[in-house]
N, C-alpha and C positions, 0 to 999 in steps of 0.2 A: 714673522710671525715676533708677536710679543713674548716676553717673557712670561707677561701673568695669563697670561691663555695656555702658555705650555704648562702650565702649572695643575690646570683642570684637564686635559688631554688624556690623562690614564683614569680620571675618574668617569669621564663619559666613556670611554670604549670599555670601562668596568660596568657600567650601568647597562650600555649596551648590550654584553656579553649577558649579563643578570637576565637583562629583559624577555634575551632570544633564547636562552635555558630553561626560562618558565613557559615561555609559547609553547615550548616543543615539548615539554612535561605535561602541559594543558593537554595539545592533540595529540598526544599519544596516551595519556589516561581515556580520552571522550571517544579514539579508537577501541582502546581494550571493552569500555561500558558499550558501544553500537556493538561488536562483536556480542559479547555477551548477553544483550538484549534477543539478537536474532536467532542466538542458540536457544535459550528461553524459550521464544515463542514459536519457537519449529515444533509444532505437533506432529508426533511418531505416530500418533492415530489416524488422521488426516489421509486420505486417499480419495483418489478417482475411479469409479468402478463403471464398466459395463454391466447394466442391467440384464437381466435375462432376456434373451430377446426370443420371442416366442416362434415357433415353426408352424403353426398351425394357424394362418389369417386366413382371414377371407372378405370381399367388399362388396355387398348386394348379395350375398351367398353365390357369389362366385369364390371360387380357391386362389391366394398369391400360392403361385409356384416358388416357395422358399427354399426348395432342393435346390434350383439353380443358381449359382452363385453370385451373376451381377444382379440377380433381382434380392436374394439373402442382403446383399451389400448395400444398396439403396434401399431398403426397409432399416436394415440397422442404423446408416447414416441419421437417416432423418428421426427415429426413435432417440438417437445421441443429440442430436441438435436440440430436441424439443424439452427434453431431458434436461439436459444441461444451461437452456434458455431460459431460465428460470420465470425472469418478468413475464414474458410475453406468453408463455404456457398457463402460468397462473392468471394471467389477464384474461386470454381465451377460456378457461374455467369458467369463473366468473361472469363473464359475460353470455357464456353460455345458459345459465340459469332463467338470462331474460329474456334471449333471442328464441333458443331452441322452442320454447312453447308456442309459438309464434310461426316458425319456421315449419316445425313437425304438422300441423294439422293441413297445410297447404300443401306438402310433399304427399300426404296420405291421401289427397283430392285429386290429384291427379295421377295416382297410380306410382308415384316417384318412390324408390325406397328411399327406406329412412336413411343409412348411412349419407345417404348427398347432404346432409348437413352440415360433416364435416368437409364438402367443398368449400362450403362457406366460409368457415375456418380456417383455411390454406389459402383464401383466394385474398382476404380483406382484413382477417382477424378479427370479424365481426363488428367491423367498424364503416363507416360512408366513405373510402376511401379513393382518392384518383391515380390511377397508372401515369406513367410516363406516354402510353399510346393515348391514352384518353379516356380506358376502362375504369368504369366508376359503379359507387355502390356493394353492397357483402358483396353482391356475384359477377362484378366487376365485367359487367357490360358495356360492349361496345356500342355507341350510336346506332349502328346499321343494325348490329342485332338486337337490341332493344325498339326500335323501331317496328322493325320487321314484327315482332311479339307485341305489339300492339301499346308502348309505352311511347308517352308524349314527351319529348324533350324540345324546352325552348331557353330563352335570355331567363321567364319568370315560372318557369315550373320542369322540373327534372324529375322524373318518376321512379327513376333508375335509385333513387337517394329511398324511394317509399319502400319501406321493406317487403311490404306486402304484394305489392303488384311486382316489384324486382324479382320476389322468387318465384311466381307466376309465371311470369315471362321466360325464367331459368328452368322451370318443371315443363313448358313448351317447347323446347329448344329441347333438353335430354329425353322428351319424348320422340322427339322426330329424328335421332342422334340413335334412340334404343332401335325405332323402328326399320332405320337403314340397316347398322350393325349387326342388330339381335342377340348383343351381349352389352351390360352395364359397363363393364372397363373400359369397352371403347366409347360406347358413349362419354364417357366420361376424360376421354382422351381428347375425343373431338372438342369437349368444352375448349380445351389448351390451345390444341392445336389446329382447330379450325377443320371443317368436314372436307375442306378440297384439300387441306394438307395431308390430312390422313388416306382418306381417297388415292393420294398421289402414291405415298408409302407403299399403302397395299397393293396397287399396280407395280411399283418398281421392286417391290421383296419378293412379291408373290405369296405373300401371307396377311390374316386377318386377325391373326392373335395380337393384341399387344404386347406381350411378355417378349414375343419374337422379333417384336420390330426393332430396329435402327434407328434410335427419332432423335430430335435436338435434347440437349442437357435440362433445360425446364420442364418440357412431355416426360423425359425420361423420372424425371424426379415426381412429377403431380400425382401419380398414383400411390408411390411410396407415402408421400407427406398426407397425403388422406388417410392412408391406412394406420401410419403412425401417429397420427393424432388424435385417431379412432380410438386407438388400442391405449394411450396415455390417459385420454381424457373419459376414457369407459371405467380404466384402473388408475386412478389417481396416485391411491396410495403404493400401489406396487411401484412406481416412480419417484415416490419421494413426496406428493405436491399432497399435505394436509388442508384443506378448510372448511370451518366449521362452515354449517348453512348462512348464519347470520353477517357471514363474510362474502356469500355471493349479493352480486348484481339483484333487486328485486324486479321483474317485471313490471313497465308503466301501466299505471292507470289513467284512462281518462274514457269519454266521452265523445261519440263520433257527429259532429253538425256537418248535414249534406250542402254544398253548396254550388248554388246555380246563378249567382250572381256577379258580378266585378267587386271585388273588394278594395278601396282607392288608398287605402291606409290599416296595413295591420297591427300595426299597434295600436288605433282605436279598436280595431273589429278584436283583438285580446281582451284588451279593458273593457270591452262590451259585455264578452263572457267570464268577467273575474279573472284574468292574468294575465302575464306581462309577455311582450314581444319576445324575450325570451324563452319561454316555457313554450310557448307557442313554435316558435323555431326549431328549440330541442324535438318537440315530439313530428312535428313535420318538415323535415330537410330537405324534402323534396319539392316547398318552396322556395325559389332560389334570389326571392327581392322582398322590395319591402311592401309590394302590393300584390296581386293578384286578379292579372284580366277575365272575362268572364270569354268561354268561348260555346257554339252554339253546340246545344245536346249534351254536353258534358258535364258531369255531376263530380264534384271534386267535395274529396271526406276528406274534411277537415280533423285532426286528433284534438279534444279541449282538456286540460289538466282535470279531472275527475277529486 
């Protein structure tokens, strides 16, 4: 090494040492600041609590045996899940203001207890969702069940997405189940598990009481979810949900056009009635394509924005 380079070596080493010390001091200071911030933001008042779980609940006038340990725990689970799953429950409360006025009179027309509107909530969150098994709409009807109760399903029309018609089909199913099992709790369970599955479990376990049957996890939770959503949505303030009327979704306003003919182009059809394809499809999600073929003897009730 040259003599002049040796002259600079102590200077370089000193500089490296100074820089290293400075970085270490900065690191220590940042760590202390972060620790201070975390302490300052720790809120001693914040806590997660268990809301009071009612010991007297009923579904369609039939008591829920909350004194039975596993039943209590199932209901408690669903109340906790839906209380602290804030976004989902808030949206259900908001949507209910739009859709319960549509569903309630149909339930009444068919003699189905009003509590079943909460079954539509747990089935679909009041949206036209599709399950992995191919069930669709607010009531999650499978194609065989939908067709059995008079709904049309094709590439261009799927009436499972028509809330009124799907509700009527669900009512017919529930009436048949009630006639078979003589209570609404079992009718609801069969809606989830199927009548064949419920019949098999009744035979195997020698009991026709839902709360005494050992069933799969989904059907175990089914009634508890309905009861929990009913409790929370009936008493939202009790569970920490506070909404003004202006924050609720308003019912759609529309008029009905009875269509007995083929519509070759739904965009042009919408324009003829002073609306858009988008608004037409939002009001009529059962229209599954951009056109509507005629069907002999069939009258389609198409909603047009009012």
